[in-house]
C-alpha positions in Angstrom: 68.4 117.7 132.5 69.9 119.9 135.3 69.8 119.1 139.0 70.1 121.8 141.4 70.6 119.6 144.5 67.1 118.0 144.1 65.9 114.8 142.7 62.2 115.6 142.3 61.0 115.3 138.8 63.7 112.8 137.6 61.1 110.0 137.6 58.6 112.0 135.5 61.2 113.2 133.1 62.4 109.5 132.7 58.8 108.4 131.9 58.4 111.2 129.4 61.6 110.8 127.4 61.4 106.9 127.6 58.6 107.3 124.9 61.3 107.8 122.4 62.1 104.1 122.6 65.0 102.9 120.5 65.7 106.4 119.4 66.6 107.5 122.9 70.3 107.8 123.5 72.1 108.4 126.9 70.5 111.1 129.0 72.8 113.9 130.6 72.1 115.3 134.0 74.0 118.4 134.9 75.1 118.6 138.5 76.1 122.1 139.3 76.5 121.9 143.1 79.6 120.8 145.1 79.9 117.1 146.2 77.2 115.8 148.4 77.2 112.1 148.9 73.7 111.9 150.2 72.4 113.7 147.2 74.3 111.4 144.9 72.8 108.3 146.6 69.3 109.7 146.1 69.9 110.6 142.6 71.3 107.3 141.6 68.4 105.5 143.4 65.9 107.6 141.4 67.4 106.8 138.0 65.4 104.3 135.7 68.0 101.3 135.5 66.9 100.4 131.9 67.9 103.8 130.6 71.5 105.0 130.1 72.5 108.0 132.1 75.5 110.3 132.3 76.2 112.7 135.0 77.9 116.1 134.1 79.6 117.1 137.2 80.5 120.9 137.1 82.3 121.1 140.5 85.8 119.6 140.9 84.9 118.1 144.2 83.1 115.3 142.5 86.3 114.2 140.7 87.2 111.4 143.1 87.8 107.6 142.7 85.0 106.9 145.3 82.5 108.8 143.3 83.6 106.9 140.1 83.1 103.6 141.8 79.6 104.4 142.9 78.8 105.4 139.2 80.3 102.2 138.0 78.2 100.1 140.2 75.1 101.6 138.7 76.3 101.5 135.1 76.2 105.3 135.0 78.8 107.3 133.0 80.5 110.5 133.9 80.5 113.0 131.1 84.0 113.3 129.5 85.4 110.3 131.2 87.2 108.0 128.9 87.0 105.2 131.4 84.3 103.7 133.5 81.9 100.9 134.3 79.2 102.0 132.0 78.8 100.4 128.6 79.0 103.7 126.7 81.0 107.1 126.9 79.6 110.5 126.8 82.0 113.0 125.4 81.3 116.7 124.7 83.0 119.5 122.9 82.6 122.4 125.3 84.8 125.2 123.8 83.6 126.3 120.3 84.4 127.4 117.7 86.5 124.5 116.5 88.6 124.5 113.4 88.4 121.6 110.9 91.8 120.5 112.3 90.5 120.5 115.9 87.5 118.4 114.9 89.7 116.0 112.9 92.1 115.6 115.8 89.3 114.8 118.2 87.6 112.3 115.8 91.0 110.6 115.3 91.4 110.3 119.1 87.9 108.8 119.6 88.4 106.5 116.7 91.6 105.2 118.2 89.8 104.6 121.4 87.0 102.6 119.8 89.4 100.6 117.7 91.5 99.7 120.7 88.4 98.6 122.6 87.0 96.4 119.8 90.4 94.9 119.4 90.4 93.9 123.1 86.8 92.5 122.6 87.9 90.5 119.5 91.0 88.9 121.4 89.0 88.1 124.5 91.2 90.3 126.6 90.2 90.6 130.3 91.1 93.1 132.9 94.0 92.4 135.3 93.4 92.3 139.1 93.1 95.9 140.6 96.2 97.1 142.4 95.2 98.8 145.6 98.8 99.6 146.8 100.8 102.6 145.9 103.3 102.0 143.1 105.6 104.5 144.7 105.9 102.4 147.8 106.7 99.2 145.9 110.2 98.0 145.0 111.1 96.4 141.7 110.5 92.9 143.1 107.0 93.7 144.3 106.2 95.3 141.0 107.4 92.2 139.1 105.5 90.0 141.5 102.2 91.9 140.7 102.9 91.6 137.0 102.7 95.4 136.6 104.1 96.7 133.3 105.5 100.0 133.2 104.2 102.7 130.8 106.7 104.5 128.5 108.8 106.9 130.4 109.2 109.5 127.8 107.5 110.8 124.7 110.1 109.0 122.6 109.5 105.8 124.1 105.7 106.2 123.8 106.2 106.9 120.1 108.3 103.7 119.7 105.4 101.7 121.1 102.9 103.6 118.9 104.7 102.8 115.7 104.5 99.1 116.6 100.7 99.4 117.1 99.0 98.1 114.0 95.5 98.6 115.6 95.9 102.3 115.8 97.5 102.6 112.4 94.6 100.7 110.9 92.0 102.9 112.7 93.7 106.2 111.7 95.1 105.3 108.3 98.6 105.6 107.1 98.4 109.3 106.1 97.1 110.5 109.5 99.1 108.1 111.5 102.5 108.9 109.8 102.0 112.7 110.0 101.0 112.5 113.7 104.1 110.4 114.5 106.4 112.8 112.6 105.0 115.8 114.3 105.5 114.2 117.7 109.0 113.1 116.8 109.7 116.7 116.1 108.2 117.8 119.3 110.3 115.2 121.3 113.5 116.3 119.5 112.9 119.9 120.4 112.2 119.0 124.0 115.2 116.7 124.6 117.7 119.1 123.1 116.8 121.8 125.7 118.7 122.4 128.9 116.3 122.5 131.9 116.7 124.7 134.9 117.1 121.6 137.0 120.1 120.5 134.9 121.7 124.1 135.2 121.2 124.1 139.0 122.5 120.5 139.3 125.5 120.4 137.1 126.7 123.8 136.4 128.9 124.1 139.4 130.2 120.5 139.2 131.7 120.8 135.7 
């Protein structure tokens, strides 16, 4: 479905496609116009709550945390968003043609996401309390008080963490996992042996 700034017809369309019953998957609505909060409110109010909906925003003005919060409150997904409050994800491949390698890489990425999610469910993991403050304005003591763990600071550190992750290894299999790590290790080695413009400007005159 495509919405050109109007919500008329959404109810009728929902009634029509709902006849598919259990065969009906998530319904995508393409939103082509720029952000309009009033239109979004009307659109969300018009959606049948028993169906799964995904909004495909085509204008960058919609890419805002406030918009995502409104979607989460209604259980509506945003196309190509890997996170959100909906109980499903709607991912699209938009730039064909794709090689077998491209499709395999995308499948591995999605498989890893699903495996990580299921592992969290199996272990009964719960989300931590949200952090509303800016991390850049927190000192080390405040970060520790909030129990905030830092992400790896470099690709090398990220790979160290990945190699300890049995969930992702099991999801991808040893062959794909090991080849991926080896390729990224080579990429990291190539990067860290380069001399950046910042280093030249910062240290050339000092030494």
